N, C-alpha and C positions, 0 to 999 in steps of 0.2 A: 501651413497649407497654402496651396497655390491661390493667388488672388485673381487669376485670369478667368476663372469660372466659378459659378456658385457651388456650394457644397453638394446640393441636390444633383446638379449636373455631373459633378465628378462621381458621385455614387452611381448614377445611371450609366456613365461610361464604364465604370468598374464592372457592373453587371454585364454590359455588352462584351467587354473584353473576356470575362469569364466564359460567356456563352461561345464566343469565337474560339477560345482555346479548347473547349470541349468538342465543338464541331470539327476542328482540325484533327483531333485525335480519334474521331469515331471510325474513320476508314481503317487505320491500322488496328483498332480494337476489334472490329468485325473480322478482319483477316486473322487476327490472333485467335479468335474464337473458332474460326473454321480450322485453323491449324491444330488447335487443341482437340477439336472433335475428331479430326483425322488421326491424331495420335492415339486417342482413346479407342478408335475402331481397330487400330493395328495391334492393340494389346490383347493377350489371351484373356478370355472371360467366359462366364457361363452363357448358355444359349439366350436366356432372357436379357441379360445385359448386352449381349451382342446385337440383338434385335433393336433394343432401345438406342444404341449408339449408331446403328445403321440408319434408323429413322431420323436421328438427329442430324447426321451428316447429309442425308438427302434433303432434309428440310432446310438446312442452311444453304445448300447449293441453290435451292429453288427460291428461297425467300430472304436471303441475306440483304439484298438491295432494298427490299421493302422494309425490313427492320431498320436499316440505316436511314431511309427516308422518314420513317415514323419518328425516330429519335430526333432527327434534325428539326422536323416540323413541331414536335413537342417542345423542344427547347425554345424555338422561336415563339411559340404560343405563350409560354410562361414569361418570356422576356417582355412581350408587348401587352399581355393581358393578365398576367399573374398566374400563380400556381393553382388557384381554386378551380380553374377550368379543367384541370387534369385529374381532380380527385375522383375517386371511384363513386359512381352513383349508387353503389350497393350499400354504402355506409352513410349514416346520418351525420350531420355536422356535430362537432362537440358541443355539449351544452343543451342540445335540443331534447325534447321530451322523448324522441325516438331513439336517443343514444343508448338506451338500455334494452331495446328490443332485440329479439333473436336474429342472428344473421346466419347465412348459409355456411356450411363447412368449406365450400369453395372460396367464399369471400375471405374466410379466416386464413385459408392456405395462401391466398394471394398476398394477404397482409404479412404473413410470416416470411414469405419469399422476399418481398421488397424490404422488409425491416432488416433481414439478414444482410442484404446487399448494402443497405445504408450503414449498418454497423461495421461491415468489412471496410467500407470506404473510410469511415471515421477512425477506425483503429489505426489506419496509416496516415490519414491527412488531418487528424484532429488539431495538431499544433498550428498548421498553416490556417485552418479554418478559424481557430480562436483569434488569431491576429486579424484575419480578414473581417470577422464578425465585429470586432472592436472598432476597426477603422470605418466600416460602412455605417455602423450605428452612430459613431461620432459625427460623421458627415450629415446624417439625417436627424441629428438632435434627439435621438431616442436611447433608451437604456438597453434595448434588445431588439434583434431582428424579429419579424413576424414568424409565427410558427411554420408558415408555408412559404417563406421567402425562397426564391429560386436558388439562393446560395446554399441552402441546406441540402444535405446529402439525400434525405429521403425523397425530396422532390425529383431529383435526377433518377433515383431508383424506381420511382413510380413511372416516370417517362419511359425508361428503358424497358420495363416489364410490360407496360401497356402496348408499346410498339412491338414487342416480341409477340404478344398474343394477337395483336391486330394483323401482323404479318402472316399468321397461320402457323406459327411455331407453338409447341406444346409445353405444358407445365413439366411433364416428365423430361423433356429435352433440356429444359432450363436446369432442372435438378442434376441431370447427368453431367453437365458442363459447368456447374456452379462454381467450383474452385477457380477455373479459368476466368469466369465472369468477375468474380470478386477481385482477383489479382489485377486484371486489366482495368476495371473501373476505378479501383483504388489508386493505381498509378496515374491514370488520366486525371482524376480529380485533384490529386496532390499537386501535379504539375500546373493545373489550371489555377488552383488557389495560390501557388507560389508566384506565378507570373502576374496575377492580379495584385498580390501584395507588393511585388516589386514595382509595378506601375504606380501604385498609390504612394509608396515611399518616395519615388521619383517626384511625385507631386506634393511631397512634404506633408503627407497625412499620417500623423502619429508614427514617426520613425522609431520611437521607443514605446512599444505598447505596454500598458499597465492594466491588467484585467482585474485588479483587486476591487475597483468600484463595482464590478458586476457580481461580486460574491454576495449572495443572499441566502441564508440558510432557512430551510423550511422549518416551521415550528412542529417538530415531530417528537412524539413520545415513544420510548422503546417498545411499549406494549401495543402501540397503534400499528396499522398495516405497514409492512416493511417498505423501505425504499422511499421514493419521492412521489409526490402527487402529480403525475404527468398530465399536462393539459395542452391547451391550444396556444394562447398568447402569453405575453409577459406576466399576466396576472392569473394564469391558469394552473399554477403549481401550488396546491394547498390553499388556493383562494387569493393570497395576497403577496406571494413572494416567489421569485425564481429560486429553485433549489440549488444547493452547492453540489450537485451531482457530478457525474463524470465530465471532465473537460474543463471545469472551472479552476482558476488558479487556486492553489492550496488544496486541491482535491485529491490528487494522487491517481486519478483515472483519466484517460484521454477523453476529450469532449465527444459528445455524440452529435452536437450541433443540431439538435432538433430531430434526431433520428428516431423519434418515438413512432410507434405504429400509427400510421395516419388514420385519424378518425376514430381511434379506439381509446384515447386517453380520457381522463376524467374531465368533466365539464368545469368551466371556469367557476370558481367558488368553492371547491373542496371535493372534487371527485375522489372516490375511494378505491377505484380500480387500478389507477396508475401505479401505485406503490409496488404491488406484487409483480406487475409487468416489468418494472424497472429493475427490481432485484433479480428477476429471471434473466434479464438482459446481462447483468453483471455475471451471473452464474454461468452463462453459456458463451461468454467471450473469452478471448485469449487470457491466459493467466496474467495477473497484474505484474508479477516480476518479469515475465518474458516481454510483456508489452512495454514496460518502462525501459528495459534494456534495448529493445528494438528501436524505440524512439531515440535513445541516446546515440546508438550506432548510426541511425539515419542522419542525425545532425552532424556527426563527425564525417560521415560519407559525403554529405553536401559540402562541408568545408573543404575537404580534400579535392573534390571535383572542381570547385570554384577556383581554388588556388592553382590547381594544375592547369587550368585554362590560361592563366596569366603568367605563371612561373613554371615552364615545362620541366625544370629540374625537380619540381615538387611532385609531378605526376607519378602515380603508382598504379599498379594493377590492383584489381579488386578480387576479393574472395567471395564465397557465397554470402548472400544477404546484402551485397553492395558495399560492405565495409572495406576500406583500404587495407591491403595486405601490409604486413610489417616490413619496413625498409631497414637495410643494414645500418648499424651505428656508424657515426663519422666523427672525426675530431674537429673541434673548433679551430678556426683560423687563429694564428697567434695574436693578431691585432685585436680581434673580437674578444679573445680570452682576457687580454690585458684590460680592455675597455670595460668588460663585465666586472672584473675585480675592482677597478677604480669606481665604477658606478655603485657597486655594493657598499664600499667604504663610505662614499658620499651620502648615500641614502641612510646608512646607519647613523652617521653623524647628524644629518639633517633632521631625522625623526627621533633622535635619542631623547630630547626633552620630554617627549610624550611618555616615556617609560619611567620617569621619576615621579615618586609620590607627590601629589599636590601640584604638579606642574600642569600648565594649561595644555589642553589637547590640541594637537595639530589638526586643523580642519581638513576636510576632504578636498576642497579646491587646492589647498596648498600642497597636499600629497600628490594630486594629479598633475599639478604644474611641475613639481620636482621630477616626477617620473617621465613626463613628456620631454623635458629638457634632456634627461638622460637618454631617452629613446633616440633623439636626433643624433647625439654623439655616438651612440652604439651603431646606428645605421652608417655613419661615416666610416666607422672602423670595420664594418662587415666586408668580407672579401667576395661574397657570391650573392646572386639574386635570392637564392634560397635562404641564406642567413638573414638578409634584409626582410624577406617575407615573414620569417619566423619571429623576428623582433617586433614587427607590426602586429602580428596576430596575438602574441603574448601580451603586448601592451593593451590591445583591445579587450582581452580577457580580463585583465586586472582593472581596467577602467570600469568594466561592468561590475566586477566584484566590489570595488571600493565605493561605488555609488549605490550599492544595495542598502537601502535604509533600514532593513531588518537586522543588519549586523551592527551591534553596539559600537559607538564611536571609539571606545577604549580598545576594541579588538581590531579595528580596521588597520591601525598602524602596523600590526604584526602581519596581517595579510599583505600589506604594501611591501614589507621587507622580504617577503617570499618571492617577489617578482624576479629578481636576478637569479636566485638558485633555480627557479622554474625555467627561466630562459636558457640557462646553461644546459639543463636536462633536455629541453625541447629541441635545441640545436643539435646536441650530440646523440640524442635518442629519438629519432623521428616517430617512433611508435607512440610517443606522447599524444600525437594527433590522430593515431590510428586505432587506439583501443581505450575503452572507458575504464579498463582495469589497471592503468598505469598508477603506481603507488603515489606519485605526486598529485594526480587528480583525486585519488581516493582520500588522501590526507586533507586536501582543501575541502572536499565535500563533507567529510566527517566533522571537521571542526566547524564548518559553516552550519551544518544541520544541528549541532549542539547549541550554538549561540543565537541562531536567528529567531528563536521564540521569545527571547528576552526583550525588555524595554530597550530600544535603540539609544535612548538617552543615557542609559547606564545607571540611573539613579537607583533602580530596584532590579538591576539586571544581573549580569554574569557574576558568579561567585568569585571571591578572591583566589581560591585554589584553582579553579578552572582557568582563570585568566593567567595565573602564574605558570600553569602547565603549557598553555599555548605559547607563552613567552619563551619557556624553556625549549620547546620543540623548535621554534623558529631559530633560536640561537644555536641549537645543535646542528640544524641544517646549514646555517651560515658557516659553522666552524669546519664543516667537511665538504668543501665545494667540489672536490674532485672524485667523489665516490658515486656520483650519479644517482640512479634509482635506489641503491642500497640504503643510503641514509634516509630516504623518504620511507622505504619499507620498514626500516628499523623503528623510526619514531611513530609510524602508524600503529605498529604492534604495541608500542609503549603507551600510546594514547588510548587504545582500547582497554588496556589493563588499568590505566589511570581512571577511566570512566567507571569501571566496575568498583574500584576502591572508593572513588569520590562519592558516588551516590549511596554507597553502603556506610561510609564512615565520616564523611566531611560535610556533605550538603545537609544543612539544617532542615530543609523542607522534606528531605527524603529518607534520612537515615533511620528515623523511628518507623516510618512506613515500611522500609525494607526489612527491618528487624521483625515487625509484626507479620509481614508476608512470609518471611522465612519460617516463622513459627507455624503459620498456617500450613506451609508446604511440609514442614517436618512432621506435623501432626497427621496430615492426610496420608503422607507416605508411610508413617508408622502404623496408622490404622489399617491400611491395606496389607502391609506386611504381617501385622498381627492376625488379621483375618485369614490370610493364606496359611500361616503356620498353624493356627487353631484348627482349620479345616483338615490339615494333614494329621494333626495329633488325634483328632476325634473321628477320623475317617472310618476306623474299624472298631470304635469303642461304642458300646450300646448306651448312648446318652439319649435321654428323652428329647423328642424333637423340639418342644418348646424351649428347653434349656439350650439346646444346640443353636437355635436361631437367635436367642438372646445373646449368647456369647459371640456369635458372628457379627450381628448387626448393632449391638449396643455396647457390649463389654470391650470389644476390640477398640472402639473409639475412646472408651474410658481409659483403657491402658495407654493409648497413644497420647491423650491429653495429659495424663499424669506424668508420663515419661518426658514430655516436652517441658513441663513446669518444674519437675523435681529430679529429672535425670533417670535413665533406665534402671539404675541400681539404687535410686533414692528410697528411703523408708516408705514413703507414700505409695510409690510404684509397687514395692514388694507387698504392701498391704492389699493392693488391688489384685495382684496375682494370687495371693492366698485366698481372697474372696472367691475368685474363679474356681480354684481347687475345691474349696469348701462347698460351693454350689454344685459342682459335678458330683462330689461325694454324697451330698444331701439328697440329690435327685435320683440316685441309684436305689435299687430295691432294698428295703429294710425289713428283714424277715424275723429278727429277734427283738425281744422287749428291750434289751440293752442298747441296741442300735437306735431304736426309736427314741429312747430316753435321751441319748446323746444328741440326736438331731434337734429335739425340742430344746435342749439346753443351749445349743449353739445357734439356734435360729435367730434370736433377737440381734445378736452381734452381726450375723451374716446380713440380715435385712438392713441394718444400720449402715454397714459398709457398702452395700449395693446402692442405697439411696445417696450416700455421700459421693460415690463415684459418678452416678448419673447427674447429680447436681453440679459437680465439678465440670462435667462435659457440657453444661449449659442446658440440660433438659428440664422443662418445667414440672411442677408438682403433679399435675394431672397426668402427664405422660408417664411419670414415675409410677404413679398408682396403677396405671394400666399394665405396665410391665410386671410389677409386683404381684398383681392379681393372677396374671398368666403363670408366673413362677409358682405361686401357691397351688395352682391346679396340678403342676408337675410334681410338687412335693407331696400332694395328697395321693397321687398315683403311686409314689414310692412307698407311702405308708400302707397302702393296700396291696403291696407286693405286685402291682401291675407293671411296674417298671422292670427293666432287665437288670440283672446283677452284674456289677463290674468286679472282676476278680481283684483280690487285694494286691497282687504283684503288679497288675496293670494299673491299678489306681496309684500305687507308689511311683511307678514310672511316669505317669502323667504329672504328679506333683513335682518331680525332679525336673521334668522338661519345662514346666511353667516357671520354675525358679531361674532357669537359664535360657529363657525364651529368646533374648536378644542375640544369643550366639547362633540360633537356628534360623533367624530371619532371612528371607531371600534378598538378593542384591537389590539395592534401591534403584539402580539404573534400569531394572526391568519392570518397575512399577509405573503404571499410567494412572494419573489422578483422575478420579471421576468427579465431574463438576457438582454432582448432587451431594458430595461429601464436603465441599468447600464451605466452611462456616467460619465466622470471625471469632478469634480468640481474645481480642483486646477488651471486649466489653464496651468499646467506644466506636462502633461501626459508623454511626451517623456523623461523628465529628472528626475522626482520625483515619479510619480505614473502612472504605466502602467495598464490599465484596459483591460483584455484579453477578446476579443469578438469573436474570430475565432479559428478554429482548432478543430479537434475531430468530433465525430458523436454522435448520440443519445446513452447515456450510459445505461447499464443494471441496474436494481435495486441493484444488488450486488456492482456495482461500485459506485453508489450514496451512499450506506451505508458505503463503504470504505472511500469516501471523507468526510463523516460526522465524522468518527472516527479518522482522522488524529490528532495527538497531537501537541499542541503548543510547540515550542522549537525544534521539530524534524527537521532534515535536509533532503533535497531532491535534485535530479538532474533534472533540467528543460531544455528541448530542445525547443527552440523558436527563431524565427527570424534568423535561420542559426547558432545558437551558443548553446553550452551546458554549463550550469553554476550551481553552488551550490546555493540553496536557503533555507532559514529557515522559517518555519511557525511561524508567529509572532502574529496572531490574527484571531479569529473566531467571526463572527458577530451574529446577532439575529438568533436563531435557526440554526446557522451555514450556513445561506444562502450565506454569503460572507466569503471569506478567503483571508488573506493578507500574502504574502511571501516577504522576503527581501534578497537581495544578500549581501555578505560581504562588497561590496562597497557602500551599502546603497540604491540601487535602489529597489523600491517597486513594486510588481506585484499583482494585485487584480483579484481574480477569483470568479465568481458566482458558486454556488454549482454544477449545472449540467455541466458547462463548465470544472470545475476541475475534475469531474468524467470522462468526455470525454478524458481529457489529461491522466488520470491514465489508462484508458482503452486502449488508443492508445500507451502507453509506452512513452509518451512525458514528463510525470512527474513520477519519480521513487524514492522510498525511498533510501537514501544514505546508510542505513543499511539493509541488507537482512534478518537479524535476530537480536534479542535483544542481548545486551551485555552479559547477564548471560547465554543465550542459546549458544552463540558462545563459551563462556568459558567452558560450560559443554561439548560441542563437543570436545574441546581441551583436557579436562580432560579424556574423553573417549578414545581418541587416545593414550594417555600415558598409561592408564590402560590396553588397549588392548595389549600393548607391555609387560607390567610388572604389573600384578595385585597383585603380592606379596607385593608391597609397602603398600597396604591397612593394612596389619597386622604387618608391621615392626615397 
């Protein structure tokens, strides 16, 4: 940190710089809004929409200057007097007795509009804000910014909208041009945050930001109101802790930076209204997968623009979204190719002792020093400025990766040995810097995601099999230096296959859980298949309704459970099928004395078989008695000839189809598992396999899609049962209807797809990494290049 000024003074200067950057951008922002309104007016539309757009265009012509003056004045007001002066008088302050009184519909609408603008801003600028928040809080010696700090997006949103209304513009006009407003303000704030961060880095304020000290998980029970207890200040979330909601490191969602609805959060101490609001915010925002991808692409775009300013040969055109377009492949200069080969051999020899059992680990400083020396030699061998810039960037990426303390020490050496193969690809395939889908990036990200949840000391960390596989992959990549992306793509596919086998067969903490989860899936799939086929079989058969429902809802599950335990053609399974056939026969009309006598003779064995089957499926005695009583009523109807008669030929056909039921079952790939049917088969749910059946609400399609895209091996933080713990995704089932997570202690937790999506939506399940390893490394490289870009050409 600079010693020429006090920390508080630097923080104040940072806020002034942020304000100046906003003010500089307001004139083009207003002009862009006028252009957007003009474009809307030119588009074909219904008469009502045309009138609204005409009024909007006229209003902006008459009042644009007043809107601009109002925003400038509002920013100066919060800079010198704080944001509280701009808060709406319609809303009571959080925590007051009036906070729960009724407010007007207009006030609620205004809050919704400003909240949406704040969320749109933070969807784009959250990462810059996270860094800025950390730096300013560090300067001011606090753990968090005030809830109404002017750096927060919702403060600017309130200023912008208050100035809009004060200028005489309408709420309808705002809604009409809302997409343009969101885009322009998001771009403006992102640039302002970036410039303020750059200035603080120049003053040596936290050049390397670490947000993990800010992570504080709310003590939330899954059956409590969903989401986080949103409030005012640092102690306004659930009473005593800032939540690990969107935007915090290890959260998986972009930060909202305090973009809660102003004045409507829970009071300090435990407000109960914020949770639902926060979950609603997650439900209505951009899909998490798309948001994560947009962030990664934005980081790569910034990197390419920065390099292009200093190395013109590196400059490229951009495609939609601002991401650099793919550049044509090029060959390495002969001198650099030889230097990379020499460096690869030297690194392999220097780091080789680490790979021997019992040998001392090469420390990270030693690895970094070795790689730095090699970098200087490589730069001397480079033939073009573009090659020198690529060498510097790749070195910065690996410097960040190797200093990531969540990567176990025994694994870092293998990442270090990937630097030269990656450099070769980065020089020859420039789209390594232009796309997040390059297989070299994806391989590093996947391996990092799998190992970063373990103990970095390695004592209780990565399993031997996983470490051997990473070693094998690196050695394969080293062995085929001239194949480019193909070798990375090949080993990436092999690594995905290894993970599936590893968690199923080799990892002691997961293989039993995976086996139990597979039994659950097999049983539930069979139960649904049996139900479908039984419905088909009995569709036109006059079976008494009570018997029909028993077969569909109870006996199908009994058949599935027995088939899983003893096999579809096992003797026990055949016995359960015969019981079903006997029940259907017994419940049909009995009109002769001989038939009734036979029913009475066979009834004790039938009831015994029915009870055995229900007990095997885990049904308690009271429930069994209830079903038996209902079946007795059906059998009584048969004795009094009130039941319909099943013809003998049809009855024989049913018996034969039951015997070969498995041959008739529908395709398992068409079966969707109902979470209400997911029950534990192991008998040890509390100790070995926990099946999650509660918590969360109906998830949005975006959240279901996110749940389906979670990758095996990745780590997450799970809030359940009053505790927060790390879990690793170990298995996806058929069509990803079921997912199994395991804790480092070996406790397994099974989710049905929609239940998992509900937990993601409520923030009860959060990725342990908020961004991929290479994206984080790219941001770190950008921070260093912002300070000194000349190193690209040195």
